[in-house]
C-alpha positions as CSV (number, residue, x, y, z in Angstrom):
1,M,52.2,38.7,-7.2
2,K,53.1,35.0,-7.3
3,W,52.2,34.7,-3.6
4,F,48.8,36.4,-4.2
5,A,48.1,34.0,-7.1
6,A,49.2,31.0,-5.1
7,V,46.9,32.1,-2.1
8,L,44.0,32.6,-4.5
9,G,44.6,29.2,-6.1
10,L,44.8,27.5,-2.7
11,A,41.5,29.3,-1.6
12,L,39.9,28.1,-4.8
13,V,40.9,24.5,-4.2
14,L,39.7,24.6,-0.6
15,L,36.4,26.1,-1.6
16,Q,35.9,23.5,-4.4
17,Y,36.7,20.7,-1.9
18,R,34.1,22.1,0.5
19,L,31.6,22.5,-2.3
20,W,31.9,19.0,-3.8
21,L,33.0,16.7,-0.9
22,S,31.8,18.1,2.4
23,E,28.6,17.2,4.1
24,D,27.0,20.6,3.5
25,G,28.1,20.7,-0.2
26,V,26.6,19.2,-3.3
27,R,26.6,15.7,-1.9
28,G,24.5,16.8,1.2
29,V,22.1,18.6,-1.1
30,I,21.6,15.4,-3.2
31,Q,21.0,13.3,-0.1
32,M,18.6,15.9,1.3
33,R,16.6,15.9,-2.0
34,A,16.3,12.2,-1.9
35,A,15.1,12.3,1.7
36,V,12.6,15.0,0.9
37,A,11.2,12.9,-2.0
38,A,10.9,9.8,0.2
39,Q,9.1,11.9,2.9
40,R,6.7,13.4,0.3
41,A,5.9,9.9,-1.0
42,Q,5.2,8.7,2.6
43,N,3.1,11.7,3.3
44,D,1.0,11.1,0.1
45,R,0.3,7.5,1.2
46,L,-0.7,8.6,4.7
47,A,-2.9,11.3,3.3
48,E,-4.7,8.8,1.1
49,R,-5.1,6.5,4.1
50,N,-6.4,9.4,6.2
51,L,-9.0,10.1,3.5
52,Q,-10.1,6.5,3.5
53,L,-10.4,6.4,7.3
54,A,-12.3,9.7,7.3
55,A,-14.8,8.3,4.8
56,E,-15.2,5.2,6.9
57,V,-15.9,7.3,10.0
58,R,-18.4,9.4,8.1
59,D,-20.2,6.2,6.9
60,L,-20.3,4.8,10.4
61,K,-21.7,8.0,11.8
62,Q,-24.3,8.6,9.1
63,G,-25.5,5.3,7.7
64,D,-26.6,2.1,9.2
65,E,-25.4,0.1,6.2
66,A,-21.7,0.4,7.1
67,L,-22.5,-0.3,10.7
68,E,-24.5,-3.5,9.7
69,E,-21.6,-4.6,7.4
70,R,-19.1,-4.3,10.2
71,A,-21.4,-6.2,12.6
72,R,-21.8,-9.0,10.0
73,N,-18.2,-9.3,8.9
74,D,-16.2,-8.5,12.1
75,L,-18.6,-9.8,14.8
76,G,-20.5,-12.5,12.9
77,M,-23.9,-11.0,13.8
78,I,-27.1,-11.7,11.9
79,A,-30.2,-9.5,11.6
80,T,-33.6,-10.3,13.2
81,G,-35.5,-12.7,11.1
82,E,-32.5,-14.1,9.3
83,T,-31.2,-17.6,9.6
84,F,-27.5,-18.4,9.8
85,I,-26.4,-21.3,7.7
86,Q,-22.8,-22.5,7.7
87,V,-21.6,-25.0,5.1
88,L,-18.7,-27.2,6.2
89,Q,-16.6,-29.0,3.7
90,D,-15.3,-32.5,4.4
91,R,-11.5,-32.5,4.2
92,N,-11.5,-35.8,2.3
93,S,-13.8,-34.7,-0.5
94,P,-12.5,-32.6,-3.3
95,S,-13.1,-28.9,-3.2
96,V,-15.5,-27.2,-5.6
97,S,-12.6,-25.6,-7.5
98,G,-10.6,-28.9,-7.5
99,A,-13.5,-31.1,-8.6
100,T,-13.3,-32.8,-11.9
101,P,-16.1,-32.2,-14.3
102,A,-18.5,-35.0,-15.0
103,A,-18.4,-36.6,-18.4
104,P,-21.1,-35.3,-20.7
105,P,-24.0,-37.7,-21.2
106,T,-23.8,-39.9,-24.3
107,R,-26.5,-39.9,-26.9
108,S,-27.8,-43.1,-28.3
109,D,-29.0,-42.7,-31.9
110,A,-30.4,-46.3,-32.2
111,H,-34.1,-46.2,-32.0
């Protein structure tokens, strides 16, 4: 009976080792769950991107507004009858955002 108990104890230890420490045990399950969660997050991001691209394709196929916007922004085109005006800024002059405000006008109360 002692041999039988020893064999069962040894089998229990080996099974516990395999359950907790082997690649196909608990550690492997935890790693696989993390990998699945990461893949689902990536799939969600790609699905959102696909929806945006599908909406853009639909706009380009159906409406002229999206096509016109692309032509203006990407190709620099202008419509018939429009005049293109480009404003260049001198590198030595302060930018609009960096300009100092002018002092307010003073009032003279002596009449």
